[in-house]
PDB file of N, CA, C and O in Angstrom:
ATOM      1  N   MET A   1      93.211  84.025  83.475  1.00  0.00           N
ATOM      2  CA  MET A   1      92.807  82.822  84.174  1.00  0.00           C
ATOM      3  C   MET A   1      91.526  83.095  84.941  1.00  0.00           C
ATOM      4  O   MET A   1      91.328  84.178  85.493  1.00  0.00           O
ATOM      5  N   THR A   2      90.668  82.100  84.963  1.00  0.00           N
ATOM      6  CA  THR A   2      89.420  82.191  85.693  1.00  0.00           C
ATOM      7  C   THR A   2      89.691  82.105  87.189  1.00  0.00           C
ATOM      8  O   THR A   2      90.555  81.348  87.630  1.00  0.00           O
ATOM      9  N   LYS A   3      88.959  82.873  87.952  1.00  0.00           N
ATOM     10  CA  LYS A   3      89.107  82.851  89.410  1.00  0.00           C
ATOM     11  C   LYS A   3      88.313  81.668  89.960  1.00  0.00           C
ATOM     12  O   LYS A   3      87.136  81.490  89.646  1.00  0.00           O
ATOM     13  N   LYS A   4      88.989  80.855  90.796  1.00  0.00           N
ATOM     14  CA  LYS A   4      88.361  79.664  91.363  1.00  0.00           C
ATOM     15  C   LYS A   4      88.765  79.495  92.821  1.00  0.00           C
ATOM     16  O   LYS A   4      89.859  79.884  93.230  1.00  0.00           O
ATOM     17  N   ILE A   5      87.863  78.910  93.590  1.00  0.00           N
ATOM     18  CA  ILE A   5      88.184  78.492  94.948  1.00  0.00           C
ATOM     19  C   ILE A   5      87.828  77.016  95.034  1.00  0.00           C
ATOM     20  O   ILE A   5      86.669  76.635  94.874  1.00  0.00           O
ATOM     21  N   LYS A   6      88.828  76.197  95.286  1.00  0.00           N
ATOM     22  CA  LYS A   6      88.635  74.754  95.431  1.00  0.00           C
ATOM     23  C   LYS A   6      88.579  74.431  96.918  1.00  0.00           C
ATOM     24  O   LYS A   6      89.450  74.842  97.684  1.00  0.00           O
ATOM     25  N   ILE A   7      87.551  73.693  97.318  1.00  0.00           N
ATOM     26  CA  ILE A   7      87.386  73.318  98.719  1.00  0.00           C
ATOM     27  C   ILE A   7      87.303  71.800  98.804  1.00  0.00           C
ATOM     28  O   ILE A   7      86.505  71.170  98.110  1.00  0.00           O
ATOM     29  N   GLN A   8      88.139  71.223  99.664  1.00  0.00           N
ATOM     30  CA  GLN A   8      88.106  69.787  99.919  1.00  0.00           C
ATOM     31  C   GLN A   8      87.821  69.574 101.397  1.00  0.00           C
ATOM     32  O   GLN A   8      88.454  70.187 102.256  1.00  0.00           O
ATOM     33  N   ILE A   9      86.870  68.706 101.684  1.00  0.00           N
ATOM     34  CA  ILE A   9      86.557  68.360 103.064  1.00  0.00           C
ATOM     35  C   ILE A   9      86.878  66.881 103.238  1.00  0.00           C
ATOM     36  O   ILE A   9      86.328  66.029 102.541  1.00  0.00           O
ATOM     37  N   PHE A  10      87.767  66.588 104.167  1.00  0.00           N
ATOM     38  CA  PHE A  10      88.237  65.227 104.392  1.00  0.00           C
ATOM     39  C   PHE A  10      87.409  64.543 105.473  1.00  0.00           C
ATOM     40  O   PHE A  10      86.766  65.219 106.277  1.00  0.00           O
ATOM     41  N   PRO A  11      87.415  63.193 105.504  1.00  0.00           N
ATOM     42  CA  PRO A  11      86.612  62.441 106.486  1.00  0.00           C
ATOM     43  C   PRO A  11      86.868  62.839 107.939  1.00  0.00           C
ATOM     44  O   PRO A  11      85.964  62.748 108.770  1.00  0.00           O
ATOM     45  N   ASP A  12      88.096  63.282 108.257  1.00  0.00           N
ATOM     46  CA  ASP A  12      88.394  63.677 109.645  1.00  0.00           C
ATOM     47  C   ASP A  12      87.940  65.095 109.969  1.00  0.00           C
ATOM     48  O   ASP A  12      88.187  65.589 111.068  1.00  0.00           O
ATOM     49  N   GLY A  13      87.271  65.758 109.008  1.00  0.00           N
ATOM     50  CA  GLY A  13      86.767  67.114 109.225  1.00  0.00           C
ATOM     51  C   GLY A  13      87.723  68.211 108.795  1.00  0.00           C
ATOM     52  O   GLY A  13      87.367  69.389 108.829  1.00  0.00           O
ATOM     53  N   THR A  14      88.930  67.843 108.391  1.00  0.00           N
ATOM     54  CA  THR A  14      89.903  68.825 107.917  1.00  0.00           C
ATOM     55  C   THR A  14      89.411  69.410 106.599  1.00  0.00           C
ATOM     56  O   THR A  14      88.903  68.692 105.738  1.00  0.00           O
ATOM     57  N   ILE A  15      89.566  70.706 106.456  1.00  0.00           N
ATOM     58  CA  ILE A  15      89.155  71.404 105.238  1.00  0.00           C
ATOM     59  C   ILE A  15      90.392  72.000 104.593  1.00  0.00           C
ATOM     60  O   ILE A  15      91.209  72.635 105.260  1.00  0.00           O
ATOM     61  N   GLN A  16      90.525  71.791 103.291  1.00  0.00           N
ATOM     62  CA  GLN A  16      91.650  72.366 102.554  1.00  0.00           C
ATOM     63  C   GLN A  16      91.078  73.188 101.401  1.00  0.00           C
ATOM     64  O   GLN A  16      90.223  72.715 100.652  1.00  0.00           O
ATOM     65  N   THR A  17      91.554  74.409 101.271  1.00  0.00           N
ATOM     66  CA  THR A  17      91.091  75.262 100.178  1.00  0.00           C
ATOM     67  C   THR A  17      92.282  75.733  99.353  1.00  0.00           C
ATOM     68  O   THR A  17      93.409  75.828  99.838  1.00  0.00           O
ATOM     69  N   GLU A  18      91.993  76.021  98.099  1.00  0.00           N
ATOM     70  CA  GLU A  18      93.009  76.563  97.200  1.00  0.00           C
ATOM     71  C   GLU A  18      92.354  77.656  96.363  1.00  0.00           C
ATOM     72  O   GLU A  18      91.316  77.443  95.737  1.00  0.00           O
ATOM     73  N   ILE A  19      92.973  78.811  96.366  1.00  0.00           N
ATOM     74  CA  ILE A  19      92.460  79.944  95.605  1.00  0.00           C
ATOM     75  C   ILE A  19      93.314  80.078  94.352  1.00  0.00           C
ATOM     76  O   ILE A  19      94.539  80.163  94.435  1.00  0.00           O
ATOM     77  N   GLN A  20      92.661  80.096  93.189  1.00  0.00           N
ATOM     78  CA  GLN A  20      93.375  80.170  91.920  1.00  0.00           C
ATOM     79  C   GLN A  20      92.893  81.378  91.124  1.00  0.00           C
ATOM     80  O   GLN A  20      91.720  81.747  91.177  1.00  0.00           O
ATOM     81  N   GLY A  21      93.812  81.982  90.392  1.00  0.00           N
ATOM     82  CA  GLY A  21      93.446  83.071  89.493  1.00  0.00           C
ATOM     83  C   GLY A  21      93.393  84.441  90.135  1.00  0.00           C
ATOM     84  O   GLY A  21      92.978  85.407  89.495  1.00  0.00           O
ATOM     85  N   ILE A  22      93.806  84.543  91.390  1.00  0.00           N
ATOM     86  CA  ILE A  22      93.821  85.840  92.075  1.00  0.00           C
ATOM     87  C   ILE A  22      95.268  86.112  92.458  1.00  0.00           C
ATOM     88  O   ILE A  22      95.846  85.403  93.283  1.00  0.00           O
ATOM     89  N   LYS A  23      95.842  87.132  91.860  1.00  0.00           N
ATOM     90  CA  LYS A  23      97.259  87.413  92.070  1.00  0.00           C
ATOM     91  C   LYS A  23      97.476  88.348  93.251  1.00  0.00           C
ATOM     92  O   LYS A  23      96.619  89.159  93.602  1.00  0.00           O
ATOM     93  N   GLY A  24      98.650  88.206  93.850  1.00  0.00           N
ATOM     94  CA  GLY A  24      99.039  89.102  94.936  1.00  0.00           C
ATOM     95  C   GLY A  24      98.332  88.804  96.232  1.00  0.00           C
ATOM     96  O   GLY A  24      97.730  87.743  96.400  1.00  0.00           O
ATOM     97  N   LYS A  25      98.408  89.738  97.139  1.00  0.00           N
ATOM     98  CA  LYS A  25      97.882  89.557  98.492  1.00  0.00           C
ATOM     99  C   LYS A  25      96.364  89.588  98.552  1.00  0.00           C
ATOM    100  O   LYS A  25      95.786  89.287  99.597  1.00  0.00           O
ATOM    101  N   ARG A  26      95.702  89.946  97.454  1.00  0.00           N
ATOM    102  CA  ARG A  26      94.231  89.977  97.452  1.00  0.00           C
ATOM    103  C   ARG A  26      93.637  88.619  97.793  1.00  0.00           C
ATOM    104  O   ARG A  26      92.533  88.536  98.332  1.00  0.00           O
ATOM    105  N   CYS A  27      94.374  87.548  97.475  1.00  0.00           N
ATOM    106  CA  CYS A  27      93.841  86.209  97.758  1.00  0.00           C
ATOM    107  C   CYS A  27      93.634  86.005  99.255  1.00  0.00           C
ATOM    108  O   CYS A  27      92.757  85.242  99.658  1.00  0.00           O
ATOM    109  N   THR A  28      94.426  86.673 100.076  1.00  0.00           N
ATOM    110  CA  THR A  28      94.290  86.489 101.526  1.00  0.00           C
ATOM    111  C   THR A  28      92.979  87.065 102.061  1.00  0.00           C
ATOM    112  O   THR A  28      92.538  86.692 103.148  1.00  0.00           O
ATOM    113  N   GLU A  29      92.354  87.969 101.310  1.00  0.00           N
ATOM    114  CA  GLU A  29      91.062  88.511 101.713  1.00  0.00           C
ATOM    115  C   GLU A  29      90.003  87.414 101.741  1.00  0.00           C
ATOM    116  O   GLU A  29      89.036  87.491 102.499  1.00  0.00           O
ATOM    117  N   TYR A  30      90.193  86.400 100.913  1.00  0.00           N
ATOM    118  CA  TYR A  30      89.225  85.314 100.833  1.00  0.00           C
ATOM    119  C   TYR A  30      89.333  84.356 102.012  1.00  0.00           C
ATOM    120  O   TYR A  30      88.390  83.611 102.280  1.00  0.00           O
ATOM    121  N   ILE A  31      90.448  84.356 102.715  1.00  0.00           N
ATOM    122  CA  ILE A  31      90.602  83.480 103.873  1.00  0.00           C
ATOM    123  C   ILE A  31      89.525  83.782 104.909  1.00  0.00           C
ATOM    124  O   ILE A  31      88.909  82.861 105.445  1.00  0.00           O
ATOM    125  N   HIS A  32      89.293  85.049 105.195  1.00  0.00           N
ATOM    126  CA  HIS A  32      88.290  85.439 106.194  1.00  0.00           C
ATOM    127  C   HIS A  32      86.885  85.055 105.738  1.00  0.00           C
ATOM    128  O   HIS A  32      86.061  84.615 106.540  1.00  0.00           O
ATOM    129  N   ILE A  33      86.623  85.224 104.458  1.00  0.00           N
ATOM    130  CA  ILE A  33      85.306  84.858 103.919  1.00  0.00           C
ATOM    131  C   ILE A  33      85.088  83.353 104.047  1.00  0.00           C
ATOM    132  O   ILE A  33      84.017  82.904 104.458  1.00  0.00           O
ATOM    133  N   LEU A  34      86.120  82.574 103.689  1.00  0.00           N
ATOM    134  CA  LEU A  34      86.006  81.119 103.784  1.00  0.00           C
ATOM    135  C   LEU A  34      85.845  80.656 105.231  1.00  0.00           C
ATOM    136  O   LEU A  34      85.090  79.724 105.508  1.00  0.00           O
ATOM    137  N   GLU A  35      86.550  81.303 106.146  1.00  0.00           N
ATOM    138  CA  GLU A  35      86.418  80.950 107.565  1.00  0.00           C
ATOM    139  C   GLU A  35      84.978  81.116 108.033  1.00  0.00           C
ATOM    140  O   GLU A  35      84.453  80.274 108.762  1.00  0.00           O
ATOM    141  N   GLU A  36      84.348  82.203 107.613  1.00  0.00           N
ATOM    142  CA  GLU A  36      82.960  82.452 108.007  1.00  0.00           C
ATOM    143  C   GLU A  36      82.015  81.454 107.355  1.00  0.00           C
ATOM    144  O   GLU A  36      81.145  80.894 108.022  1.00  0.00           O
ATOM    145  N   LEU A  37      82.179  81.229 106.060  1.00  0.00           N
ATOM    146  CA  LEU A  37      81.286  80.316 105.336  1.00  0.00           C
ATOM    147  C   LEU A  37      81.398  78.882 105.841  1.00  0.00           C
ATOM    148  O   LEU A  37      80.398  78.173 105.948  1.00  0.00           O
ATOM    149  N   LEU A  38      82.617  78.462 106.150  1.00  0.00           N
ATOM    150  CA  LEU A  38      82.857  77.080 106.556  1.00  0.00           C
ATOM    151  C   LEU A  38      82.835  76.891 108.066  1.00  0.00           C
ATOM    152  O   LEU A  38      83.004  75.778 108.563  1.00  0.00           O
ATOM    153  N   GLU A  39      82.625  77.995 108.799  1.00  0.00           N
ATOM    154  CA  GLU A  39      82.657  77.967 110.262  1.00  0.00           C
ATOM    155  C   GLU A  39      83.922  77.254 110.731  1.00  0.00           C
ATOM    156  O   GLU A  39      83.873  76.321 111.533  1.00  0.00           O
ATOM    157  N   ALA A  40      85.048  77.717 110.211  1.00  0.00           N
ATOM    158  CA  ALA A  40      86.349  77.116 110.492  1.00  0.00           C
ATOM    159  C   ALA A  40      87.381  78.212 110.719  1.00  0.00           C
ATOM    160  O   ALA A  40      87.114  79.393 110.494  1.00  0.00           O
ATOM    161  N   GLU A  41      88.560  77.805 111.165  1.00  0.00           N
ATOM    162  CA  GLU A  41      89.650  78.743 111.379  1.00  0.00           C
ATOM    163  C   GLU A  41      90.873  78.261 110.617  1.00  0.00           C
ATOM    164  O   GLU A  41      91.248  77.092 110.703  1.00  0.00           O
ATOM    165  N   ALA A  42      91.491  79.166 109.873  1.00  0.00           N
ATOM    166  CA  ALA A  42      92.710  78.826 109.141  1.00  0.00           C
ATOM    167  C   ALA A  42      93.843  78.618 110.139  1.00  0.00           C
ATOM    168  O   ALA A  42      94.064  79.445 111.024  1.00  0.00           O
ATOM    169  N   VAL A  43      94.554  77.508 109.990  1.00  0.00           N
ATOM    170  CA  VAL A  43      95.669  77.230 110.891  1.00  0.00           C
ATOM    171  C   VAL A  43      97.000  77.197 110.147  1.00  0.00           C
ATOM    172  O   VAL A  43      98.060  77.222 110.772  1.00  0.00           O
ATOM    173  N   ASP A  44      96.953  77.142 108.823  1.00  0.00           N
ATOM    174  CA  ASP A  44      98.183  77.081 108.045  1.00  0.00           C
ATOM    175  C   ASP A  44      97.901  77.629 106.654  1.00  0.00           C
ATOM    176  O   ASP A  44      96.811  77.440 106.113  1.00  0.00           O
ATOM    177  N   SER A  45      98.880  78.305 106.081  1.00  0.00           N
ATOM    178  CA  SER A  45      98.749  78.839 104.723  1.00  0.00           C
ATOM    179  C   SER A  45     100.020  78.563 103.940  1.00  0.00           C
ATOM    180  O   SER A  45     101.132  78.741 104.438  1.00  0.00           O
ATOM    181  N   ASN A  46      99.833  78.132 102.725  1.00  0.00           N
ATOM    182  CA  ASN A  46     100.939  77.982 101.779  1.00  0.00           C
ATOM    183  C   ASN A  46     100.587  78.834 100.575  1.00  0.00           C
ATOM    184  O   ASN A  46      99.465  78.767 100.072  1.00  0.00           O
ATOM    185  N   TYR A  47     101.527  79.627 100.113  1.00  0.00           N
ATOM    186  CA  TYR A  47     101.245  80.555  99.023  1.00  0.00           C
ATOM    187  C   TYR A  47     101.741  80.002  97.696  1.00  0.00           C
ATOM    188  O   TYR A  47     102.850  79.477  97.596  1.00  0.00           O
ATOM    189  N   THR A  48     100.893  80.131  96.679  1.00  0.00           N
ATOM    190  CA  THR A  48     101.237  79.701  95.332  1.00  0.00           C
ATOM    191  C   THR A  48     102.096  80.774  94.674  1.00  0.00           C
ATOM    192  O   THR A  48     102.203  81.880  95.204  1.00  0.00           O
ATOM    193  N   PRO A  49     102.705  80.475  93.539  1.00  0.00           N
ATOM    194  CA  PRO A  49     103.478  81.496  92.824  1.00  0.00           C
ATOM    195  C   PRO A  49     102.639  82.743  92.481  1.00  0.00           C
ATOM    196  O   PRO A  49     103.183  83.842  92.372  1.00  0.00           O
ATOM    197  N   GLU A  50     101.317  82.570  92.311  1.00  0.00           N
ATOM    198  CA  GLU A  50     100.446  83.717  92.013  1.00  0.00           C
ATOM    199  C   GLU A  50     100.458  84.756  93.128  1.00  0.00           C
ATOM    200  O   GLU A  50     100.283  85.946  92.866  1.00  0.00           O
ATOM    201  N   PHE A  51     100.661  84.320  94.365  1.00  0.00           N
ATOM    202  CA  PHE A  51     100.697  85.238  95.498  1.00  0.00           C
ATOM    203  C   PHE A  51     101.806  86.273  95.308  1.00  0.00           C
ATOM    204  O   PHE A  51     101.666  87.420  95.732  1.00  0.00           O
ATOM    205  N   HIS A  52     102.892  85.873  94.679  1.00  0.00           N
ATOM    206  CA  HIS A  52     104.050  86.740  94.508  1.00  0.00           C
ATOM    207  C   HIS A  52     104.002  87.555  93.216  1.00  0.00           C
ATOM    208  O   HIS A  52     104.935  88.299  92.915  1.00  0.00           O
ATOM    209  N   GLU A  53     102.914  87.417  92.453  1.00  0.00           N
ATOM    210  CA  GLU A  53     102.753  88.178  91.218  1.00  0.00           C
ATOM    211  C   GLU A  53     101.958  89.452  91.479  1.00  0.00           C
ATOM    212  O   GLU A  53     101.258  89.578  92.484  1.00  0.00           O
ATOM    213  N   THR A  54     102.085  90.380  90.558  1.00  0.00           N
ATOM    214  CA  THR A  54     101.331  91.629  90.634  1.00  0.00           C
ATOM    215  C   THR A  54     100.185  91.568  89.641  1.00  0.00           C
ATOM    216  O   THR A  54     100.366  91.184  88.485  1.00  0.00           O
ATOM    217  N   GLU A  55      99.004  91.951  90.106  1.00  0.00           N
ATOM    218  CA  GLU A  55      97.842  91.943  89.233  1.00  0.00           C
ATOM    219  C   GLU A  55      97.787  93.243  88.450  1.00  0.00           C
ATOM    220  O   GLU A  55      97.979  94.322  89.010  1.00  0.00           O
ATOM    221  N   THR A  56      97.525  93.137  87.166  1.00  0.00           N
ATOM    222  CA  THR A  56      97.383  94.310  86.312  1.00  0.00           C
ATOM    223  C   THR A  56      95.902  94.591  86.121  1.00  0.00           C
ATOM    224  O   THR A  56      95.135  93.693  85.774  1.00  0.00           O
ATOM    225  N   VAL A  57      95.504  95.820  86.346  1.00  0.00           N
ATOM    226  CA  VAL A  57      94.108  96.216  86.216  1.00  0.00           C
ATOM    227  C   VAL A  57      94.002  97.276  85.134  1.00  0.00           C
ATOM    228  O   VAL A  57      94.738  98.263  85.142  1.00  0.00           O
ATOM    229  N   LYS A  58      93.084  97.065  84.203  1.00  0.00           N
ATOM    230  CA  LYS A  58      92.868  98.033  83.130  1.00  0.00           C
ATOM    231  C   LYS A  58      91.682  98.915  83.510  1.00  0.00           C
ATOM    232  O   LYS A  58      90.591  98.415  83.782  1.00  0.00           O
ATOM    233  N   ILE A  59      91.901 100.222  83.526  1.00  0.00           N
ATOM    234  CA  ILE A  59      90.853 101.180  83.876  1.00  0.00           C
ATOM    235  C   ILE A  59      90.452 101.927  82.612  1.00  0.00           C
ATOM    236  O   ILE A  59      91.298 102.480  81.909  1.00  0.00           O
ATOM    237  N   THR A  60      89.144 101.937  82.331  1.00  0.00           N
ATOM    238  CA  THR A  60      88.650 102.665  81.172  1.00  0.00           C
ATOM    239  C   THR A  60      88.489 104.134  81.524  1.00  0.00           C
ATOM    240  O   THR A  60      88.534 104.509  82.696  1.00  0.00           O
ATOM    241  N   GLU A  61      88.301 104.960  80.506  1.00  0.00           N
ATOM    242  CA  GLU A  61      88.142 106.404  80.744  1.00  0.00           C
ATOM    243  C   GLU A  61      86.940 106.685  81.628  1.00  0.00           C
ATOM    244  O   GLU A  61      87.011 107.555  82.497  1.00  0.00           O
ATOM    245  N   LYS A  62      85.832 105.970  81.430  1.00  0.00           N
ATOM    246  CA  LYS A  62      84.640 106.199  82.238  1.00  0.00           C
ATOM    247  C   LYS A  62      84.903 105.857  83.699  1.00  0.00           C
ATOM    248  O   LYS A  62      84.470 106.587  84.591  1.00  0.00           O
ATOM    249  N   GLN A  63      85.609 104.755  83.955  1.00  0.00           N
ATOM    250  CA  GLN A  63      85.929 104.394  85.323  1.00  0.00           C
ATOM    251  C   GLN A  63      86.842 105.433  85.947  1.00  0.00           C
ATOM    252  O   GLN A  63      86.680 105.788  87.115  1.00  0.00           O
ATOM    253  N   GLU A  64      87.791 105.914  85.183  1.00  0.00           N
ATOM    254  CA  GLU A  64      88.715 106.920  85.682  1.00  0.00           C
ATOM    255  C   GLU A  64      87.966 108.205  86.037  1.00  0.00           C
ATOM    256  O   GLU A  64      88.274 108.849  87.040  1.00  0.00           O
ATOM    257  N   GLN A  65      86.987 108.576  85.216  1.00  0.00           N
ATOM    258  CA  GLN A  65      86.206 109.773  85.467  1.00  0.00           C
ATOM    259  C   GLN A  65      85.386 109.605  86.757  1.00  0.00           C
ATOM    260  O   GLN A  65      85.284 110.540  87.551  1.00  0.00           O
ATOM    261  N   ARG A  66      84.811 108.431  86.963  1.00  0.00           N
ATOM    262  CA  ARG A  66      84.034 108.190  88.188  1.00  0.00           C
ATOM    263  C   ARG A  66      84.915 108.278  89.424  1.00  0.00           C
ATOM    264  O   ARG A  66      84.498 108.796  90.460  1.00  0.00           O
ATOM    265  N   ILE A  67      86.140 107.768  89.308  1.00  0.00           N
ATOM    266  CA  ILE A  67      87.065 107.826  90.438  1.00  0.00           C
ATOM    267  C   ILE A  67      87.380 109.284  90.780  1.00  0.00           C
ATOM    268  O   ILE A  67      87.426 109.647  91.955  1.00  0.00           O
ATOM    269  N   ARG A  68      87.595 110.112  89.771  1.00  0.00           N
ATOM    270  CA  ARG A  68      87.907 111.525  89.999  1.00  0.00           C
ATOM    271  C   ARG A  68      86.726 112.254  90.632  1.00  0.00           C
ATOM    272  O   ARG A  68      86.920 113.138  91.466  1.00  0.00           O
ATOM    273  N   GLU A  69      85.489 111.888  90.239  1.00  0.00           N
ATOM    274  CA  GLU A  69      84.303 112.556  90.753  1.00  0.00           C
ATOM    275  C   GLU A  69      84.085 112.272  92.236  1.00  0.00           C
ATOM    276  O   GLU A  69      83.431 113.055  92.926  1.00  0.00           O
ATOM    277  N   ARG A  70      84.611 111.189  92.720  1.00  0.00           N
ATOM    278  CA  ARG A  70      84.444 110.845  94.152  1.00  0.00           C
ATOM    279  C   ARG A  70      85.342 111.696  94.919  1.00  0.00           C
ATOM    280  O   ARG A  70      85.387 111.599  96.145  1.00  0.00           O
TER     281      ARG A  70
END
């Protein structure tokens, strides 16, 4: 799935965002970024089923070698 951030701004100034395509707790990292970009503060969070999933990452041999070299 493609990673997306949907942002809705309502007439009363309320902002609603939805993060799609990012599994697990990594999506919460975007809350801080959005707060800074939108000059807003998160007051409520609802988690999608993706939040409770585990992301699978495929590491190639070259990436694995770079990790070992560090």
